[in-house]
Structures are given as C-alpha cells and as structure tokens.
ZAMARGU-4260 file (C-alpha; in steps of 0.2 Angstrom, whole numbers, plus 5000, padded with zeros to 4 digits):
<rodrens>
0) 4901/5934/5664 | 4885/5930/5654 | 4876/5945/5662 | 4891/5957/5663 | 4885/5967/5648
5) 4868/5969/5656 | 4875/5974/5673 | 4887/5987/5665 | 4872/5994/5655 | 4862/5995/5671
10) 4876/6004/5680 | 4878/6016/5666 | 4860/6020/5665 | 4859/6023/5684 | 4874/6034/5684
15) 4868/6044/5669 | 4850/6047/5675 | 4856/6049/5693 | 4868/6063/5688 | 4854/6071/5678
20) 4842/6070/5692 | 4854/6079/5704 | 4857/6093/5691 | 4838/6095/5689 | 4837/6096/5708
25) 4850/6110/5708 | 4841/6119/5693 | 4824/6119/5702 | 4833/6125/5718 | 4841/6140/5708
30) 4825/6145/5700 | 4816/6145/5717 | 4828/6158/5723 | 4818/6171/5714 | 4803/6180/5721
35) 4786/6171/5721 | 4774/6177/5708 | 4756/6171/5704 | 4755/6163/5687 | 4740/6152/5690
40) 4727/6162/5680 | 4719/6157/5664 | 4726/6139/5663 | 4717/6135/5647 | 4726/6149/5638
45) 4743/6144/5646 | 4740/6126/5640 | 4736/6132/5623 | 4752/6143/5622 | 4763/6128/5627
50) 4755/6117/5614 | 4756/6131/5600 | 4773/6138/5604 | 4783/6125/5612 | 4776/6109/5604
55) 4770/6117/5588 | 4785/6128/5585 | 4774/6142/5579 | 4785/6156/5583 | 4801/6147/5576
60) 4794/6146/5558 | 4791/6165/5557 | 4809/6164/5550 | 4806/6151/5537 | 4823/6144/5534
65) 4829/6142/5552 | 4812/6138/5557 | 4810/6123/5545 | 4827/6116/5549 | 4824/6118/5567
70) 4807/6108/5565 | 4816/6094/5556 | 4829/6093/5570 | 4816/6094/5584 | 4804/6081/5576
75) 4818/6070/5571 | 4828/6070/5587 | 4813/6067/5598 | 4805/6053/5587 | 4822/6044/5584
80) 4825/6043/5602 | 4809/6033/5604 | 4821/6019/5599 | 4830/6022/5616 | 4816/6013/5624
85) 4820/5997/5614 | 4839/6000/5618 | 4835/6001/5636 | 4825/5985/5636 | 4838/5976/5626
90) 4852/5982/5637 | 4844/5977/5653 | 4837/5960/5648 | 4849/5955/5635 | 4837/5954/5621
95) 4840/5960/5603 | 4828/5971/5594 | 4814/5967/5606 | 4803/5978/5596 | 4803/5966/5581
100) 4798/5952/5593 | 4783/5961/5600 | 4777/5972/5585 | 4771/5966/5568 | 4785/5966/5556
105) 4776/5979/5545 | 4774/5991/5560 | 4792/5989/5566 | 4799/5991/5549 | 4789/6007/5546
110) 4795/6014/5563 | 4814/6010/5560 | 4812/6016/5542 | 4805/6032/5548 | 4819/6034/5560
115) 4832/6031/5547 | 4824/6044/5535 | 4823/6057/5549 | 4841/6053/5554 | 4847/6058/5537
120) 4836/6074/5537 | 4843/6079/5554 | 4861/6077/5547 | 4857/6088/5533 | 4849/6101/5544
125) 4863/6101/5557 | 4876/6103/5543 | 4867/6118/5537 | 4866/6125/5554 | 4884/6123/5556
130) 4888/6132/5539 | 4876/6146/5545 | 4886/6148/5561 | 4904/6145/5555 | 4905/6149/5536
135) 4891/6161/5532 | 4893/6168/5549 | 4876/6176/5551 | 4877/6193/5560 | 4867/6188/5575
140) 4879/6174/5579 | 4894/6185/5579 | 4889/6197/5593 | 4902/6200/5607 | 4892/6189/5619
145) 4893/6175/5607 | 4912/6173/5609 | 4921/6160/5619 | 4910/6146/5627 | 4893/6152/5619
150) 4901/6149/5602 | 4909/6133/5607 | 4893/6127/5615 | 4883/6130/5599 | 4895/6120/5589
155) 4897/6106/5602 | 4878/6102/5602 | 4879/6101/5583 | 4893/6088/5583 | 4884/6078/5596
160) 4869/6077/5584 | 4880/6072/5570 | 4889/6058/5579 | 4872/6051/5587 | 4864/6051/5570
165) 4879/6042/5562 | 4880/6029/5575 | 4862/6025/5573 | 4864/6022/5555 | 4880/6012/5557
170) 4872/6002/5570 | 4858/5997/5559 | 4869/5995/5543 | 4881/5982/5552 | 4867/5973/5561
175) 4866/5957/5550 | 4850/5951/5559 | 4841/5968/5556 | 4847/5968/5537 | 4840/5951/5535
180) 4823/5957/5539 | 4824/5968/5524 | 4811/5979/5532 | 4814/5996/5539 | 4832/5997/5532
185) 4827/6011/5520 | 4844/6020/5522 | 4855/6008/5531 | 4854/5996/5516 | 4864/6008/5506
190) 4877/6009/5520 | 4878/5991/5523 | 4889/5988/5507 | 4902/5999/5514 | 4906/5985/5526
195) 4906/5971/5513 | 4921/5959/5516 | 4921/5961/5535 | 4918/5945/5544 | 4903/5941/5554
200) 4912/5943/5570 | 4919/5960/5565 | 4902/5966/5559 | 4895/5961/5576 | 4909/5970/5585
205) 4906/5986/5575 | 4887/5985/5578 | 4889/5982/5597 | 4902/5996/5597 | 4890/6008/5588
210) 4876/6002/5600 | 4885/6006/5616 | 4892/6022/5610 | 4875/6027/5604 | 4867/6025/5621
215) 4881/6032/5631 | 4881/6047/5619 | 4863/6049/5623 | 4866/6049/5642 | 4881/6061/5640
220) 4870/6072/5629 | 4856/6072/5642 | 4868/6077/5656 | 4877/6090/5645 | 4860/6099/5643
225) 4862/6107/5661 | 4878/6116/5656 | 4872/6121/5639 | 4860/6133/5631 | 4851/6118/5625
230) 4842/6116/5641 | 4828/6124/5632 | 4824/6107/5625 | 4816/6103/5642 | 4812/6121/5649
235) 4803/6128/5633 | 4787/6119/5639 | 4786/6126/5656 | 4792/6143/5650 | 4779/6145/5637
240) 4766/6139/5650 | 4771/6152/5662 | 4773/6165/5649 | 4766/6183/5650 | 4747/6184/5646
245) 4744/6202/5649 | 4746/6215/5634 | 4764/6218/5630 | 4763/6236/5634 | 4756/6233/5652
250) 4769/6234/5666 | 4767/6227/5683 | 4765/6240/5697 | 4770/6239/5715 | 4754/6238/5725
255) 4760/6248/5740 | 4765/6263/5728 | 4749/6261/5718 | 4738/6263/5734 | 4748/6278/5740
260) 4747/6287/5723 | 4728/6284/5723 | 4726/6291/5740 | 4736/6306/5735 | 4725/6309/5720
265) 4709/6307/5729 | 4701/6324/5732 | 4690/6317/5746 | 4705/6311/5756 | 4713/6323/5769
270) 4731/6322/5766 | 4734/6326/5785 | 4723/6312/5791 | 4728/6295/5795 | 4725/6283/5780
275) 4709/6273/5781 | 4710/6255/5788 | 4716/6243/5775 | 4723/6256/5764 | 4741/6253/5768
280) 4751/6239/5759 | 4766/6231/5765 | 4781/6240/5758 | 4794/6228/5749 | 4811/6225/5756
285) 4818/6232/5740 | 4810/6241/5725 | 4816/6233/5709 | 4830/6221/5707 | 4849/6223/5709
290) 4853/6204/5709 | 4845/6188/5704 | 4837/6184/5720 | 4826/6200/5718 | 4819/6194/5701
295) 4804/6183/5700 | 4806/6164/5698 | 4798/6166/5681 | 4812/6178/5676 | 4825/6165/5682
300) 4816/6151/5672 | 4817/6163/5657 | 4836/6164/5659 | 4838/6146/5660 | 4827/6143/5644
305) 4836/6156/5633 | 4841/6147/5617 | 4854/6161/5613 | 4847/6161/5595 | 4849/6180/5595
310) 4832/6184/5587 | 4828/6196/5601 | 4845/6206/5599 | 4843/6206/5580 | 4825/6214/5582
315) 4831/6227/5595 | 4831/6245/5589 | 4844/6250/5602 | 4856/6236/5597 | 4853/6240/5578
320) 4858/6258/5581 | 4875/6253/5589 | 4869/6254/5608 | 4877/6242/5620 | 4861/6234/5624
325) 4858/6216/5618 | 4842/6207/5626 | 4851/6190/5623 | 4866/6196/5634 | 4853/6201/5647
330) 4847/6184/5648 | 4864/6176/5647 | 4871/6187/5661 | 4856/6183/5672 | 4859/6164/5669
335) 4878/6166/5673 | 4875/6176/5689 | 4862/6163/5694 | 4874/6149/5691 | 4887/6158/5701
340) 4875/6161/5716 | 4870/6142/5715 | 4888/6137/5716 | 4891/6149/5731 | 4876/6140/5740
345) 4883/6123/5736 | 4901/6128/5742 | 4893/6135/5758 | 4882/6120/5763 | 4866/6127/5757
350) 4868/6145/5762 | 4872/6160/5751 | 4887/6170/5757 | 4889/6187/5751 | 4902/6187/5737
355) 4903/6206/5734 | 4895/6204/5717 | 4878/6207/5710 | 4869/6206/5693 | 4869/6225/5692
360) 4886/6233/5687 | 4895/6216/5689 | 4886/6208/5674 | 4874/6221/5667 | 4879/6239/5665
365) 4868/6254/5668 | 4872/6259/5650 | 4863/6244/5644 | 4848/6246/5655 | 4845/6264/5649
370) 4848/6260/5631 | 4832/6250/5631 | 4817/6259/5622 | 4804/6247/5631 | 4797/6243/5614
375) 4794/6224/5617 | 4802/6219/5600 | 4813/6207/5610 | 4798/6199/5618 | 4789/6198/5602
380) 4803/6190/5593 | 4807/6176/5606 | 4802/6159/5600 | 4800/6152/5618 | 4791/6167/5627
385) 4806/6174/5636 | 4803/6192/5643 | 4820/6201/5644 | 4811/6218/5646 | 4804/6213/5662
390) 4821/6210/5669 | 4827/6227/5662 | 4812/6236/5670 | 4815/6228/5687 | 4833/6234/5687
395) 4828/6251/5681 | 4815/6252/5695 | 4829/6248/5708 | 4840/6262/5700 | 4826/6275/5701
400) 4818/6270/5718 | 4832/6264/5728 | 4847/6274/5722 | 4839/6289/5714 | 4851/6285/5699
405) 4840/6289/5684 | 4848/6299/5670 | 4847/6318/5671 | 4834/6319/5657 | 4823/6307/5666
410) 4825/6315/5683 | 4820/6332/5675 | 4804/6324/5668 | 4799/6316/5685 | 4803/6333/5694
415) 4791/6341/5681 | 4778/6328/5684 | 4779/6331/5703 | 4778/6350/5702 | 4768/6353/5687
420) 4758/6338/5683 | 4766/6336/5666 | 4783/6331/5659 | 4786/6348/5652 | 4792/6363/5662
425) 4776/6373/5662 | 4766/6378/5677 | 4750/6370/5682 | 4740/6384/5675 | 4747/6383/5658
430) 4750/6364/5655 | 4734/6362/5645 | 4737/6376/5634 | 4743/6365/5620 | 4725/6358/5617
435) 4719/6376/5611 | 4733/6378/5598
</rodrens>
C-alpha cells in the first residue's frame, strides 16, 4: 500500500498522455486529408515569423488591452506549468518538492515566488476576459456563430484556468513544509492564515487534495484542447511557420490554366498547331474546392488553429455593412466539416464514405462567398497567420470553373473580357479610347 499513490499517479499520467497522443494522431490524420502544398521555401523567414508572431505575440498586442491580458495569461500559464515537472517527479517517486532538494533554496524560492505572482496575475486577467465576454458583451463575441458551444467553450476554458490557479495557491498555502521554508511563499503566506485552526492532518489532506486535483486538472485540460478552440495553444507555432509569405494581394494560379492562357496570348503560336512538347500541364481532378479534402493541408491547419477571437470578422468590411460573411465562421465551418469527415473515417474503419454533404452549401453558403471583397483585412487582423481568404477564393474558383455558377455581374464581366479584351462592353477597336479623354 505504500506505493499505491505512486502507482495511481503513473496510471493517471499514462492514461492522460495516451489519450492526448491518440487525439494528436487523429488531428494529424485529418490535416493530411488536404491537398499537398510546398511550403518549404524561405525557412529563415518562417522561423522568424514563428518566433515573432507565435512566441512573441506581436500581432496580439496591436489591440493593447486584450493583447496585454493575453500575454499575461500566456506567459503565466506556460511558466507556472514548469512546476508540473516537479509534480510528475514527486508523483512517480514519492518525493516531496524535489526541486527544493536539488536546487539552492534562493533559486527555488525565486521560482515558486514567481509562479505565485503569475498565478494571481493570470486570475486577474481571466476574470477581466470573463467580464468582457459575459458582462460587457463585446460585439465580436456576440455574433451568430458564437452562440451555443463556441460561447460555452470560451467560458469553460476560463473556468479551467481559474480553478487551476486557485488549486496551485491553495496547495502552497496548506503545505506546512513549504511554508516553513519561508521562501517563495510570496502570495500563499497571506492565504495560509485562512486555514488557521486546522489540524496538521487536515492541512495535509487539503494540500494532497489540491495537489491531486491540480495535476488531474492539467491532464483534463490537456485533453480538452482537442475539442476546443484553445488547440491554438499548440498549433499557433506550426501555423505561423507555414503562414503565407507572398504579398497579400498575390493569389495562386493553376499551372495548367496559366500555361494554356500564355499559349493563347503568344502571337508566335499557331492556334491550330499541336502544343509544343512540355507545354501541357496535368489538369487537376477538380478546379477549386467544394469540400475540405479539396483544400490544402495548410488551410486545414488554419481551421484547427482558429482562436475564434473574431478580430478577422470585426475588421471585415462586408460584415460591417451587414453582409452574411464572417471570416471567423468560414474557419469554424471548415473545422466542423473536417471533424465530421474525420469521424466518418473513424466509423468506417479508415475509409471515408460519402455522406451526401460537403463544405459548400451544407456549411458555407454561396451568399457568404460572394460577399467577400478580397481585401485581405481578415488575413492582416489574424494574430496567428490564418488565411480565411484563401479558402473563400478556392471555393469561388470551384463555383466559376466547375459549375459556371458565378453571379450575373461577374459572368457579364468575364464575357466582355473574352470577347472584347476588357471588362466593359466596348468592341476591341474602342476599348482604349478612355486614355485619350
């Protein structure tokens, strides 16, 4: 029975990490359902973007209040969880505060003291975040796509953080051995008097309970990430690394179509002659995208990384003028459909069985797609380098090139370009007259 707590701890650790690893496997499998795309160029710039945007939070602080609070939670939560290493060692080997035994007391005291200060700062920041969502009710958190689970998810993660920080402080405050060090208990020394009058055995029980709930809470939190928008805690780093490096106004072209157009415009090429060797490019199975499997794996990584912060939607001119388009909803819909496809594959032993649904129409409407002005405001606003516009343009490409389902105005323009060489209904002889006016 002496080693029972250590055995139970090891079992909890293995189950928690094992379940997380299994979900990571499914996550990677789902992302790989996307089309392959080469993003191996300019690695120094990619590493720089990851360090600057994901690690340095550079785009978060463009909105100072939310950015500053997020930096506190980000730094606090990451640094405080360094103590998880001590908890794991203590739990597996039956030691108590192994860090105090292997580190000089001054260093250990400084570390734990820093953790306690950060825990209080995280609590303050999280409470402010909760007030912004539920009392002040900022407009970007009140959009239609944020009702139901997305709203609950945003609050659940805040409750998680409050509970974990409180357990950490209570654990320290009721640890009589730690309080006896009188080093590092910068905050907990003021909480300890709340437990005056409790017996040594009761204090030990409270401390052990807080200790167990703290580590189990961290394991539950870790596994909750897969089902939450807070997956961005992990995915922001690869997402910023693989983010778009080309100018925002530069769109991708289909190689086969590009070569065909160049041949048509080349006056030295006989339109009736066979194309020169090597001029043909393999036509894709489908132009554009109607479902998640037609998007690139970077698009799907984007969808899983979305923080649902709504900065993209709050900057979208179409959304601001009352149009249905919400770039945040585009990413949420893509992720939801991808999850649905993943569950379909799981249920059918690794094979996707047509379910009669697709991303287009069943999740994202055509009205939303054509409301986009392609201004890139959403791309610029995203704090983790997500590109909703690329998904929108791929789905538009499908509508135009596969279904000939462009709006009448766009069809008229394309007909004019084809017949007159210009978007306007002038004949080719008159199309340059405007320059003489």
